[in-house]
mmCIF file of the N, C-alpha and C atoms, coordinates in Angstrom:
data_MODEL
# 
_entry.id   MODEL 
# 
loop_
_atom_site.group_PDB 
_atom_site.id 
_atom_site.type_symbol 
_atom_site.label_atom_id 
_atom_site.label_alt_id 
_atom_site.label_comp_id 
_atom_site.label_asym_id 
_atom_site.label_entity_id 
_atom_site.label_seq_id 
_atom_site.pdbx_PDB_ins_code 
_atom_site.Cartn_x 
_atom_site.Cartn_y 
_atom_site.Cartn_z 
_atom_site.occupancy 
_atom_site.B_iso_or_equiv 
_atom_site.pdbx_formal_charge 
_atom_site.auth_seq_id 
_atom_site.auth_comp_id 
_atom_site.auth_asym_id 
_atom_site.auth_atom_id 
_atom_site.pdbx_PDB_model_num 
ATOM 1   N N  . MET A 1 1  ? -37.631 13.519  -23.617 1.00 0.00 ? 1  MET A N  1 
ATOM 2   C CA . MET A 1 1  ? -36.679 12.941  -22.914 1.00 0.00 ? 1  MET A CA 1 
ATOM 3   C C  . MET A 1 1  ? -37.353 13.030  -21.511 1.00 0.00 ? 1  MET A C  1 
ATOM 4   N N  . ILE A 1 2  ? -37.384 12.070  -20.739 1.00 0.00 ? 2  ILE A N  1 
ATOM 5   C CA . ILE A 1 2  ? -37.747 12.260  -18.954 1.00 0.00 ? 2  ILE A CA 1 
ATOM 6   C C  . ILE A 1 2  ? -36.420 11.863  -18.462 1.00 0.00 ? 2  ILE A C  1 
ATOM 7   N N  . ASP A 1 3  ? -36.440 12.615  -17.122 1.00 0.00 ? 3  ASP A N  1 
ATOM 8   C CA . ASP A 1 3  ? -34.433 12.720  -16.531 1.00 0.00 ? 3  ASP A CA 1 
ATOM 9   C C  . ASP A 1 3  ? -34.845 11.724  -16.184 1.00 0.00 ? 3  ASP A C  1 
ATOM 10  N N  . ASN A 1 4  ? -34.426 11.059  -15.841 1.00 0.00 ? 4  ASN A N  1 
ATOM 11  C CA . ASN A 1 4  ? -34.454 9.851   -14.909 1.00 0.00 ? 4  ASN A CA 1 
ATOM 12  C C  . ASN A 1 4  ? -32.268 9.506   -14.017 1.00 0.00 ? 4  ASN A C  1 
ATOM 13  N N  . PRO A 1 5  ? -32.647 10.013  -12.388 1.00 0.00 ? 5  PRO A N  1 
ATOM 14  C CA . PRO A 1 5  ? -31.305 9.549   -12.040 1.00 0.00 ? 5  PRO A CA 1 
ATOM 15  C C  . PRO A 1 5  ? -30.680 8.446   -12.260 1.00 0.00 ? 5  PRO A C  1 
ATOM 16  N N  . TYR A 1 6  ? -31.703 7.282   -12.706 1.00 0.00 ? 6  TYR A N  1 
ATOM 17  C CA . TYR A 1 6  ? -31.429 6.020   -12.248 1.00 0.00 ? 6  TYR A CA 1 
ATOM 18  C C  . TYR A 1 6  ? -30.567 5.056   -14.007 1.00 0.00 ? 6  TYR A C  1 
ATOM 19  N N  . VAL A 1 7  ? -30.568 6.066   -14.561 1.00 0.00 ? 7  VAL A N  1 
ATOM 20  C CA . VAL A 1 7  ? -29.446 5.561   -16.493 1.00 0.00 ? 7  VAL A CA 1 
ATOM 21  C C  . VAL A 1 7  ? -28.892 6.355   -16.442 1.00 0.00 ? 7  VAL A C  1 
ATOM 22  N N  . ASN A 1 8  ? -27.706 5.499   -17.078 1.00 0.00 ? 8  ASN A N  1 
ATOM 23  C CA . ASN A 1 8  ? -26.352 6.054   -16.952 1.00 0.00 ? 8  ASN A CA 1 
ATOM 24  C C  . ASN A 1 8  ? -26.875 6.493   -18.530 1.00 0.00 ? 8  ASN A C  1 
ATOM 25  N N  . ASP A 1 9  ? -25.991 6.858   -18.803 1.00 0.00 ? 9  ASP A N  1 
ATOM 26  C CA . ASP A 1 9  ? -25.455 7.508   -20.411 1.00 0.00 ? 9  ASP A CA 1 
ATOM 27  C C  . ASP A 1 9  ? -24.672 6.568   -21.400 1.00 0.00 ? 9  ASP A C  1 
ATOM 28  N N  . GLY A 1 10 ? -24.055 5.305   -19.985 1.00 0.00 ? 10 GLY A N  1 
ATOM 29  C CA . GLY A 1 10 ? -23.497 4.915   -20.554 1.00 0.00 ? 10 GLY A CA 1 
ATOM 30  C C  . GLY A 1 10 ? -22.419 3.879   -19.665 1.00 0.00 ? 10 GLY A C  1 
ATOM 31  N N  . PRO A 1 11 ? -21.626 2.706   -19.682 1.00 0.00 ? 11 PRO A N  1 
ATOM 32  C CA . PRO A 1 11 ? -20.967 2.406   -19.136 1.00 0.00 ? 11 PRO A CA 1 
ATOM 33  C C  . PRO A 1 11 ? -20.363 3.468   -17.520 1.00 0.00 ? 11 PRO A C  1 
ATOM 34  N N  . PRO A 1 12 ? -20.376 2.581   -16.536 1.00 0.00 ? 12 PRO A N  1 
ATOM 35  C CA . PRO A 1 12 ? -19.913 3.064   -15.454 1.00 0.00 ? 12 PRO A CA 1 
ATOM 36  C C  . PRO A 1 12 ? -18.230 3.691   -15.354 1.00 0.00 ? 12 PRO A C  1 
ATOM 37  N N  . ALA A 1 13 ? -17.747 4.818   -15.140 1.00 0.00 ? 13 ALA A N  1 
ATOM 38  C CA . ALA A 1 13 ? -16.401 4.607   -15.442 1.00 0.00 ? 13 ALA A CA 1 
ATOM 39  C C  . ALA A 1 13 ? -15.653 4.437   -14.236 1.00 0.00 ? 13 ALA A C  1 
ATOM 40  N N  . LYS A 1 14 ? -14.736 3.322   -14.892 1.00 0.00 ? 14 LYS A N  1 
ATOM 41  C CA . LYS A 1 14 ? -13.740 3.079   -13.495 1.00 0.00 ? 14 LYS A CA 1 
ATOM 42  C C  . LYS A 1 14 ? -12.435 3.786   -12.465 1.00 0.00 ? 14 LYS A C  1 
ATOM 43  N N  . SER A 1 15 ? -12.821 3.409   -11.733 1.00 0.00 ? 15 SER A N  1 
ATOM 44  C CA . SER A 1 15 ? -12.153 4.393   -10.890 1.00 0.00 ? 15 SER A CA 1 
ATOM 45  C C  . SER A 1 15 ? -10.803 3.114   -10.419 1.00 0.00 ? 15 SER A C  1 
ATOM 46  N N  . SER A 1 16 ? -9.785  4.913   -10.909 1.00 0.00 ? 16 SER A N  1 
ATOM 47  C CA . SER A 1 16 ? -7.865  3.549   -10.742 1.00 0.00 ? 16 SER A CA 1 
ATOM 48  C C  . SER A 1 16 ? -8.095  3.595   -9.086  1.00 0.00 ? 16 SER A C  1 
ATOM 49  N N  . PRO A 1 17 ? -7.296  2.876   -8.941  1.00 0.00 ? 17 PRO A N  1 
ATOM 50  C CA . PRO A 1 17 ? -6.730  2.484   -7.465  1.00 0.00 ? 17 PRO A CA 1 
ATOM 51  C C  . PRO A 1 17 ? -6.033  3.900   -6.749  1.00 0.00 ? 17 PRO A C  1 
ATOM 52  N N  . VAL A 1 18 ? -6.670  3.947   -5.571  1.00 0.00 ? 18 VAL A N  1 
ATOM 53  C CA . VAL A 1 18 ? -5.670  5.320   -4.685  1.00 0.00 ? 18 VAL A CA 1 
ATOM 54  C C  . VAL A 1 18 ? -4.256  4.985   -4.591  1.00 0.00 ? 18 VAL A C  1 
ATOM 55  N N  . THR A 1 19 ? -2.903  5.656   -5.609  1.00 0.00 ? 19 THR A N  1 
ATOM 56  C CA . THR A 1 19 ? -2.020  5.273   -4.768  1.00 0.00 ? 19 THR A CA 1 
ATOM 57  C C  . THR A 1 19 ? -1.505  6.150   -3.691  1.00 0.00 ? 19 THR A C  1 
ATOM 58  N N  . ARG A 1 20 ? -0.761  5.816   -2.714  1.00 0.00 ? 20 ARG A N  1 
ATOM 59  C CA . ARG A 1 20 ? 0.041   6.512   -1.853  1.00 0.00 ? 20 ARG A CA 1 
ATOM 60  C C  . ARG A 1 20 ? 1.570   5.646   -1.666  1.00 0.00 ? 20 ARG A C  1 
ATOM 61  N N  . TRP A 1 21 ? 1.970   6.686   -0.668  1.00 0.00 ? 21 TRP A N  1 
ATOM 62  C CA . TRP A 1 21 ? 3.500   7.034   -0.717  1.00 0.00 ? 21 TRP A CA 1 
ATOM 63  C C  . TRP A 1 21 ? 3.551   6.988   0.841   1.00 0.00 ? 21 TRP A C  1 
ATOM 64  N N  . ILE A 1 22 ? 3.964   5.415   1.804   1.00 0.00 ? 22 ILE A N  1 
ATOM 65  C CA . ILE A 1 22 ? 3.606   5.645   3.130   1.00 0.00 ? 22 ILE A CA 1 
ATOM 66  C C  . ILE A 1 22 ? 4.787   5.444   3.984   1.00 0.00 ? 22 ILE A C  1 
ATOM 67  N N  . ASP A 1 23 ? 5.790   5.585   4.879   1.00 0.00 ? 23 ASP A N  1 
ATOM 68  C CA . ASP A 1 23 ? 6.844   5.699   5.643   1.00 0.00 ? 23 ASP A CA 1 
ATOM 69  C C  . ASP A 1 23 ? 6.131   4.305   6.330   1.00 0.00 ? 23 ASP A C  1 
ATOM 70  N N  . ALA A 1 24 ? 6.860   3.126   6.943   1.00 0.00 ? 24 ALA A N  1 
ATOM 71  C CA . ALA A 1 24 ? 6.734   2.184   8.274   1.00 0.00 ? 24 ALA A CA 1 
ATOM 72  C C  . ALA A 1 24 ? 7.959   1.793   8.252   1.00 0.00 ? 24 ALA A C  1 
ATOM 73  N N  . THR A 1 25 ? 7.950   0.730   9.766   1.00 0.00 ? 25 THR A N  1 
ATOM 74  C CA . THR A 1 25 ? 8.580   0.526   10.716  1.00 0.00 ? 25 THR A CA 1 
ATOM 75  C C  . THR A 1 25 ? 8.631   -1.286  10.249  1.00 0.00 ? 25 THR A C  1 
ATOM 76  N N  . VAL A 1 26 ? 9.723   -1.894  10.546  1.00 0.00 ? 26 VAL A N  1 
ATOM 77  C CA . VAL A 1 26 ? 9.754   -3.408  9.872   1.00 0.00 ? 26 VAL A CA 1 
ATOM 78  C C  . VAL A 1 26 ? 9.134   -3.712  11.328  1.00 0.00 ? 26 VAL A C  1 
ATOM 79  N N  . THR A 1 27 ? 8.656   -4.610  11.620  1.00 0.00 ? 27 THR A N  1 
ATOM 80  C CA . THR A 1 27 ? 8.558   -5.310  13.045  1.00 0.00 ? 27 THR A CA 1 
ATOM 81  C C  . THR A 1 27 ? 8.404   -6.573  13.090  1.00 0.00 ? 27 THR A C  1 
ATOM 82  N N  . SER A 1 28 ? 8.988   -7.679  11.516  1.00 0.00 ? 28 SER A N  1 
ATOM 83  C CA . SER A 1 28 ? 9.606   -8.621  11.452  1.00 0.00 ? 28 SER A CA 1 
ATOM 84  C C  . SER A 1 28 ? 10.544  -9.062  10.054  1.00 0.00 ? 28 SER A C  1 
ATOM 85  N N  . THR A 1 29 ? 10.654  -10.457 10.270  1.00 0.00 ? 29 THR A N  1 
ATOM 86  C CA . THR A 1 29 ? 11.637  -10.796 8.979   1.00 0.00 ? 29 THR A CA 1 
ATOM 87  C C  . THR A 1 29 ? 11.482  -11.576 8.707   1.00 0.00 ? 29 THR A C  1 
ATOM 88  N N  . ALA A 1 30 ? 10.600  -12.342 9.919   1.00 0.00 ? 30 ALA A N  1 
ATOM 89  C CA . ALA A 1 30 ? 10.588  -13.907 8.944   1.00 0.00 ? 30 ALA A CA 1 
ATOM 90  C C  . ALA A 1 30 ? 9.390   -14.432 9.644   1.00 0.00 ? 30 ALA A C  1 
ATOM 91  N N  . PRO A 1 31 ? 7.647   -14.439 8.774   1.00 0.00 ? 31 PRO A N  1 
ATOM 92  C CA . PRO A 1 31 ? 7.469   -13.403 7.345   1.00 0.00 ? 31 PRO A CA 1 
ATOM 93  C C  . PRO A 1 31 ? 7.602   -11.834 7.741   1.00 0.00 ? 31 PRO A C  1 
ATOM 94  N N  . LEU A 1 32 ? 7.509   -11.591 6.312   1.00 0.00 ? 32 LEU A N  1 
ATOM 95  C CA . LEU A 1 32 ? 8.224   -9.873  6.303   1.00 0.00 ? 32 LEU A CA 1 
ATOM 96  C C  . LEU A 1 32 ? 7.059   -9.086  6.625   1.00 0.00 ? 32 LEU A C  1 
ATOM 97  N N  . MET A 1 33 ? 7.244   -8.530  8.053   1.00 0.00 ? 33 MET A N  1 
ATOM 98  C CA . MET A 1 33 ? 5.929   -7.532  8.175   1.00 0.00 ? 33 MET A CA 1 
ATOM 99  C C  . MET A 1 33 ? 6.807   -6.061  8.903   1.00 0.00 ? 33 MET A C  1 
ATOM 100 N N  . VAL A 1 34 ? 5.283   -5.282  8.558   1.00 0.00 ? 34 VAL A N  1 
ATOM 101 C CA . VAL A 1 34 ? 5.540   -3.687  8.273   1.00 0.00 ? 34 VAL A CA 1 
ATOM 102 C C  . VAL A 1 34 ? 4.798   -2.727  8.813   1.00 0.00 ? 34 VAL A C  1 
ATOM 103 N N  . GLN A 1 35 ? 4.914   -2.285  10.044  1.00 0.00 ? 35 GLN A N  1 
ATOM 104 C CA . GLN A 1 35 ? 3.680   -1.136  10.559  1.00 0.00 ? 35 GLN A CA 1 
ATOM 105 C C  . GLN A 1 35 ? 3.737   0.139   9.897   1.00 0.00 ? 35 GLN A C  1 
ATOM 106 N N  . LEU A 1 36 ? 2.493   -0.043  9.066   1.00 0.00 ? 36 LEU A N  1 
ATOM 107 C CA . LEU A 1 36 ? 2.625   1.784   8.215   1.00 0.00 ? 36 LEU A CA 1 
ATOM 108 C C  . LEU A 1 36 ? 2.253   2.568   9.161   1.00 0.00 ? 36 LEU A C  1 
ATOM 109 N N  . ASP A 1 37 ? 2.821   3.284   9.134   1.00 0.00 ? 37 ASP A N  1 
ATOM 110 C CA . ASP A 1 37 ? 2.604   5.242   9.736   1.00 0.00 ? 37 ASP A CA 1 
ATOM 111 C C  . ASP A 1 37 ? 1.234   5.681   9.771   1.00 0.00 ? 37 ASP A C  1 
ATOM 112 N N  . GLY A 1 38 ? 0.487   6.075   10.899  1.00 0.00 ? 38 GLY A N  1 
ATOM 113 C CA . GLY A 1 38 ? -0.724  6.227   10.611  1.00 0.00 ? 38 GLY A CA 1 
ATOM 114 C C  . GLY A 1 38 ? -1.881  5.726   10.508  1.00 0.00 ? 38 GLY A C  1 
ATOM 115 N N  . PHE A 1 39 ? -1.629  4.021   10.601  1.00 0.00 ? 39 PHE A N  1 
ATOM 116 C CA . PHE A 1 39 ? -2.696  3.289   10.642  1.00 0.00 ? 39 PHE A CA 1 
ATOM 117 C C  . PHE A 1 39 ? -2.495  2.796   11.786  1.00 0.00 ? 39 PHE A C  1 
ATOM 118 N N  . ASP A 1 40 ? -3.709  1.929   12.177  1.00 0.00 ? 40 ASP A N  1 
ATOM 119 C CA . ASP A 1 40 ? -4.007  1.161   13.273  1.00 0.00 ? 40 ASP A CA 1 
ATOM 120 C C  . ASP A 1 40 ? -3.752  0.162   13.473  1.00 0.00 ? 40 ASP A C  1 
ATOM 121 N N  . GLU A 1 41 ? -4.195  -0.114  12.235  1.00 0.00 ? 41 GLU A N  1 
ATOM 122 C CA . GLU A 1 41 ? -3.978  -1.620  12.232  1.00 0.00 ? 41 GLU A CA 1 
ATOM 123 C C  . GLU A 1 41 ? -2.773  -1.829  12.515  1.00 0.00 ? 41 GLU A C  1 
ATOM 124 N N  . ALA A 1 42 ? -2.670  -3.586  13.104  1.00 0.00 ? 42 ALA A N  1 
ATOM 125 C CA . ALA A 1 42 ? -1.555  -5.124  12.815  1.00 0.00 ? 42 ALA A CA 1 
ATOM 126 C C  . ALA A 1 42 ? -0.652  -4.489  11.379  1.00 0.00 ? 42 ALA A C  1 
ATOM 127 N N  . PRO A 1 43 ? 0.261   -4.637  12.013  1.00 0.00 ? 43 PRO A N  1 
ATOM 128 C CA . PRO A 1 43 ? 1.424   -4.820  11.093  1.00 0.00 ? 43 PRO A CA 1 
ATOM 129 C C  . PRO A 1 43 ? 0.797   -5.870  9.653   1.00 0.00 ? 43 PRO A C  1 
ATOM 130 N N  . GLN A 1 44 ? 1.501   -5.662  8.953   1.00 0.00 ? 44 GLN A N  1 
ATOM 131 C CA . GLN A 1 44 ? 1.269   -6.026  7.631   1.00 0.00 ? 44 GLN A CA 1 
ATOM 132 C C  . GLN A 1 44 ? 2.053   -6.578  6.174   1.00 0.00 ? 44 GLN A C  1 
ATOM 133 N N  . GLU A 1 45 ? 1.706   -7.832  5.544   1.00 0.00 ? 45 GLU A N  1 
ATOM 134 C CA . GLU A 1 45 ? 2.670   -8.271  4.962   1.00 0.00 ? 45 GLU A CA 1 
ATOM 135 C C  . GLU A 1 45 ? 2.656   -7.009  3.223   1.00 0.00 ? 45 GLU A C  1 
ATOM 136 N N  . PRO A 1 46 ? 4.021   -7.157  2.998   1.00 0.00 ? 46 PRO A N  1 
ATOM 137 C CA . PRO A 1 46 ? 3.507   -7.067  1.534   1.00 0.00 ? 46 PRO A CA 1 
ATOM 138 C C  . PRO A 1 46 ? 3.070   -7.765  0.473   1.00 0.00 ? 46 PRO A C  1 
ATOM 139 N N  . THR A 1 47 ? 2.219   -7.570  -0.456  1.00 0.00 ? 47 THR A N  1 
ATOM 140 C CA . THR A 1 47 ? 1.888   -7.948  -0.892  1.00 0.00 ? 47 THR A CA 1 
ATOM 141 C C  . THR A 1 47 ? 2.521   -8.894  -2.287  1.00 0.00 ? 47 THR A C  1 
ATOM 142 N N  . LYS A 1 48 ? 3.925   -7.936  -2.876  1.00 0.00 ? 48 LYS A N  1 
ATOM 143 C CA . LYS A 1 48 ? 4.615   -8.178  -3.901  1.00 0.00 ? 48 LYS A CA 1 
ATOM 144 C C  . LYS A 1 48 ? 6.650   -7.974  -3.338  1.00 0.00 ? 48 LYS A C  1 
ATOM 145 N N  . PRO A 1 49 ? 6.751   -8.955  -3.940  1.00 0.00 ? 49 PRO A N  1 
ATOM 146 C CA . PRO A 1 49 ? 8.440   -9.094  -2.841  1.00 0.00 ? 49 PRO A CA 1 
ATOM 147 C C  . PRO A 1 49 ? 9.104   -7.350  -2.582  1.00 0.00 ? 49 PRO A C  1 
ATOM 148 N N  . PRO A 1 50 ? 9.182   -7.380  -1.794  1.00 0.00 ? 50 PRO A N  1 
ATOM 149 C CA . PRO A 1 50 ? 10.287  -6.233  -1.232  1.00 0.00 ? 50 PRO A CA 1 
ATOM 150 C C  . PRO A 1 50 ? 11.414  -5.975  -2.770  1.00 0.00 ? 50 PRO A C  1 
ATOM 151 N N  . LEU A 1 51 ? 11.314  -4.662  -2.498  1.00 0.00 ? 51 LEU A N  1 
ATOM 152 C CA . LEU A 1 51 ? 12.917  -4.181  -3.889  1.00 0.00 ? 51 LEU A CA 1 
ATOM 153 C C  . LEU A 1 51 ? 14.033  -3.774  -2.949  1.00 0.00 ? 51 LEU A C  1 
ATOM 154 N N  . VAL A 1 52 ? 13.769  -4.015  -1.908  1.00 0.00 ? 52 VAL A N  1 
ATOM 155 C CA . VAL A 1 52 ? 15.835  -3.677  -1.250  1.00 0.00 ? 52 VAL A CA 1 
ATOM 156 C C  . VAL A 1 52 ? 15.402  -5.222  -0.349  1.00 0.00 ? 52 VAL A C  1 
ATOM 157 N N  . GLY A 1 53 ? 16.683  -5.333  0.238   1.00 0.00 ? 53 GLY A N  1 
ATOM 158 C CA . GLY A 1 53 ? 17.061  -6.970  0.569   1.00 0.00 ? 53 GLY A CA 1 
ATOM 159 C C  . GLY A 1 53 ? 17.906  -6.500  2.023   1.00 0.00 ? 53 GLY A C  1 
ATOM 160 N N  . GLY A 1 54 ? 17.779  -7.458  2.928   1.00 0.00 ? 54 GLY A N  1 
ATOM 161 C CA . GLY A 1 54 ? 19.037  -7.457  4.328   1.00 0.00 ? 54 GLY A CA 1 
ATOM 162 C C  . GLY A 1 54 ? 18.508  -6.119  5.098   1.00 0.00 ? 54 GLY A C  1 
ATOM 163 N N  . LEU A 1 55 ? 17.135  -6.629  4.947   1.00 0.00 ? 55 LEU A N  1 
ATOM 164 C CA . LEU A 1 55 ? 15.969  -5.662  5.938   1.00 0.00 ? 55 LEU A CA 1 
ATOM 165 C C  . LEU A 1 55 ? 16.208  -6.393  7.206   1.00 0.00 ? 55 LEU A C  1 
ATOM 166 N N  . VAL A 1 56 ? 16.413  -5.406  9.141   1.00 0.00 ? 56 VAL A N  1 
ATOM 167 C CA . VAL A 1 56 ? 16.498  -5.652  9.918   1.00 0.00 ? 56 VAL A CA 1 
ATOM 168 C C  . VAL A 1 56 ? 14.951  -5.360  10.394  1.00 0.00 ? 56 VAL A C  1 
ATOM 169 N N  . VAL A 1 57 ? 15.141  -5.384  12.012  1.00 0.00 ? 57 VAL A N  1 
ATOM 170 C CA . VAL A 1 57 ? 13.686  -5.770  12.658  1.00 0.00 ? 57 VAL A CA 1 
ATOM 171 C C  . VAL A 1 57 ? 13.750  -3.614  12.696  1.00 0.00 ? 57 VAL A C  1 
ATOM 172 N N  . THR A 1 58 ? 12.960  -2.818  13.004  1.00 0.00 ? 58 THR A N  1 
ATOM 173 C CA . THR A 1 58 ? 13.237  -1.445  13.182  1.00 0.00 ? 58 THR A CA 1 
ATOM 174 C C  . THR A 1 58 ? 13.315  -0.257  11.946  1.00 0.00 ? 58 THR A C  1 
ATOM 175 N N  . ASP A 1 59 ? 13.941  -1.123  10.973  1.00 0.00 ? 59 ASP A N  1 
ATOM 176 C CA . ASP A 1 59 ? 14.013  -0.489  9.793   1.00 0.00 ? 59 ASP A CA 1 
ATOM 177 C C  . ASP A 1 59 ? 13.526  0.511   9.628   1.00 0.00 ? 59 ASP A C  1 
ATOM 178 N N  . ARG A 1 60 ? 13.467  1.173   8.980   1.00 0.00 ? 60 ARG A N  1 
ATOM 179 C CA . ARG A 1 60 ? 12.245  2.473   8.464   1.00 0.00 ? 60 ARG A CA 1 
ATOM 180 C C  . ARG A 1 60 ? 12.974  2.308   6.801   1.00 0.00 ? 60 ARG A C  1 
ATOM 181 N N  . VAL A 1 61 ? 11.459  2.047   6.481   1.00 0.00 ? 61 VAL A N  1 
ATOM 182 C CA . VAL A 1 61 ? 11.406  2.054   4.662   1.00 0.00 ? 61 VAL A CA 1 
ATOM 183 C C  . VAL A 1 61 ? 10.399  2.727   3.966   1.00 0.00 ? 61 VAL A C  1 
ATOM 184 N N  . LEU A 1 62 ? 10.490  3.176   2.572   1.00 0.00 ? 62 LEU A N  1 
ATOM 185 C CA . LEU A 1 62 ? 9.321   3.593   2.008   1.00 0.00 ? 62 LEU A CA 1 
ATOM 186 C C  . LEU A 1 62 ? 8.413   2.394   1.599   1.00 0.00 ? 62 LEU A C  1 
ATOM 187 N N  . CYS A 1 63 ? 7.264   3.067   1.419   1.00 0.00 ? 63 CYS A N  1 
ATOM 188 C CA . CYS A 1 63 ? 6.607   2.396   0.860   1.00 0.00 ? 63 CYS A CA 1 
ATOM 189 C C  . CYS A 1 63 ? 5.629   2.165   -0.150  1.00 0.00 ? 63 CYS A C  1 
ATOM 190 N N  . LEU A 1 64 ? 4.573   1.447   -0.703  1.00 0.00 ? 64 LEU A N  1 
ATOM 191 C CA . LEU A 1 64 ? 3.932   2.343   -2.340  1.00 0.00 ? 64 LEU A CA 1 
ATOM 192 C C  . LEU A 1 64 ? 2.896   1.610   -1.669  1.00 0.00 ? 64 LEU A C  1 
ATOM 193 N N  . LEU A 1 65 ? 2.020   2.124   -1.830  1.00 0.00 ? 65 LEU A N  1 
ATOM 194 C CA . LEU A 1 65 ? 0.357   1.952   -1.112  1.00 0.00 ? 65 LEU A CA 1 
ATOM 195 C C  . LEU A 1 65 ? -0.728  1.780   -2.312  1.00 0.00 ? 65 LEU A C  1 
ATOM 196 N N  . GLN A 1 66 ? -0.606  0.519   -3.569  1.00 0.00 ? 66 GLN A N  1 
ATOM 197 C CA . GLN A 1 66 ? -2.303  1.072   -4.521  1.00 0.00 ? 66 GLN A CA 1 
ATOM 198 C C  . GLN A 1 66 ? -3.078  -0.077  -4.316  1.00 0.00 ? 66 GLN A C  1 
ATOM 199 N N  . GLY A 1 67 ? -4.227  1.040   -4.085  1.00 0.00 ? 67 GLY A N  1 
ATOM 200 C CA . GLY A 1 67 ? -5.452  -0.306  -3.952  1.00 0.00 ? 67 GLY A CA 1 
ATOM 201 C C  . GLY A 1 67 ? -5.058  -1.277  -2.748  1.00 0.00 ? 67 GLY A C  1 
ATOM 202 N N  . ARG A 1 68 ? -5.410  -2.087  -2.521  1.00 0.00 ? 68 ARG A N  1 
ATOM 203 C CA . ARG A 1 68 ? -5.114  -3.598  -1.521  1.00 0.00 ? 68 ARG A CA 1 
ATOM 204 C C  . ARG A 1 68 ? -3.506  -4.080  -1.704  1.00 0.00 ? 68 ARG A C  1 
ATOM 205 N N  . GLN A 1 69 ? -2.619  -3.941  -2.595  1.00 0.00 ? 69 GLN A N  1 
ATOM 206 C CA . GLN A 1 69 ? -1.110  -4.264  -3.027  1.00 0.00 ? 69 GLN A CA 1 
ATOM 207 C C  . GLN A 1 69 ? 0.218   -3.216  -1.652  1.00 0.00 ? 69 GLN A C  1 
ATOM 208 N N  . LEU A 1 70 ? 0.648   -3.952  -1.525  1.00 0.00 ? 70 LEU A N  1 
ATOM 209 C CA . LEU A 1 70 ? 1.909   -2.796  -0.710  1.00 0.00 ? 70 LEU A CA 1 
ATOM 210 C C  . LEU A 1 70 ? 3.199   -3.258  -0.933  1.00 0.00 ? 70 LEU A C  1 
ATOM 211 N N  . VAL A 1 71 ? 4.010   -2.126  -1.432  1.00 0.00 ? 71 VAL A N  1 
ATOM 212 C CA . VAL A 1 71 ? 5.764   -3.274  -1.864  1.00 0.00 ? 71 VAL A CA 1 
ATOM 213 C C  . VAL A 1 71 ? 6.717   -1.897  -0.775  1.00 0.00 ? 71 VAL A C  1 
ATOM 214 N N  . ILE A 1 72 ? 7.586   -2.720  -0.428  1.00 0.00 ? 72 ILE A N  1 
ATOM 215 C CA . ILE A 1 72 ? 8.267   -2.023  0.452   1.00 0.00 ? 72 ILE A CA 1 
ATOM 216 C C  . ILE A 1 72 ? 9.395   -1.755  -1.108  1.00 0.00 ? 72 ILE A C  1 
ATOM 217 N N  . LEU A 1 73 ? 10.037  -0.533  -1.379  1.00 0.00 ? 73 LEU A N  1 
ATOM 218 C CA . LEU A 1 73 ? 10.184  0.606   -2.709  1.00 0.00 ? 73 LEU A CA 1 
ATOM 219 C C  . LEU A 1 73 ? 12.156  0.772   -1.685  1.00 0.00 ? 73 LEU A C  1 
ATOM 220 N N  . GLY A 1 74 ? 12.241  1.024   -0.743  1.00 0.00 ? 74 GLY A N  1 
ATOM 221 C CA . GLY A 1 74 ? 13.789  0.869   0.127   1.00 0.00 ? 74 GLY A CA 1 
ATOM 222 C C  . GLY A 1 74 ? 13.227  0.999   1.487   1.00 0.00 ? 74 GLY A C  1 
ATOM 223 N N  . ARG A 1 75 ? 14.896  1.340   1.964   1.00 0.00 ? 75 ARG A N  1 
ATOM 224 C CA . ARG A 1 75 ? 14.878  1.536   3.322   1.00 0.00 ? 75 ARG A CA 1 
ATOM 225 C C  . ARG A 1 75 ? 16.003  3.286   3.082   1.00 0.00 ? 75 ARG A C  1 
ATOM 226 N N  . TYR A 1 76 ? 15.486  3.567   4.720   1.00 0.00 ? 76 TYR A N  1 
ATOM 227 C CA . TYR A 1 76 ? 15.794  4.913   4.661   1.00 0.00 ? 76 TYR A CA 1 
ATOM 228 C C  . TYR A 1 76 ? 17.382  5.045   5.435   1.00 0.00 ? 76 TYR A C  1 
ATOM 229 N N  . GLY A 1 77 ? 18.274  6.081   4.656   1.00 0.00 ? 77 GLY A N  1 
ATOM 230 C CA . GLY A 1 77 ? 19.874  5.730   5.092   1.00 0.00 ? 77 GLY A CA 1 
ATOM 231 C C  . GLY A 1 77 ? 20.655  4.431   4.830   1.00 0.00 ? 77 GLY A C  1 
ATOM 232 N N  . GLY A 1 78 ? 19.979  3.937   3.660   1.00 0.00 ? 78 GLY A N  1 
ATOM 233 C CA . GLY A 1 78 ? 20.998  3.223   2.922   1.00 0.00 ? 78 GLY A CA 1 
ATOM 234 C C  . GLY A 1 78 ? 20.575  1.516   2.653   1.00 0.00 ? 78 GLY A C  1 
# 
């Protein structure tokens, strides 16, 4: 058998999306936007409805970033 680096023994393995817990700051409430800690990009809009209500600008929140989806899970301090 010839070794060929371009031939696979089966289908390519599916990679699972990277999951990260990220702190963020609410920068706008209409529409809801958050600035992710450690990212230089513009504030981001969550891709799923937040799991906490009553957010105001400057609230610190915990977010789950999985692949390209961003979910706000909770607000620090209640």
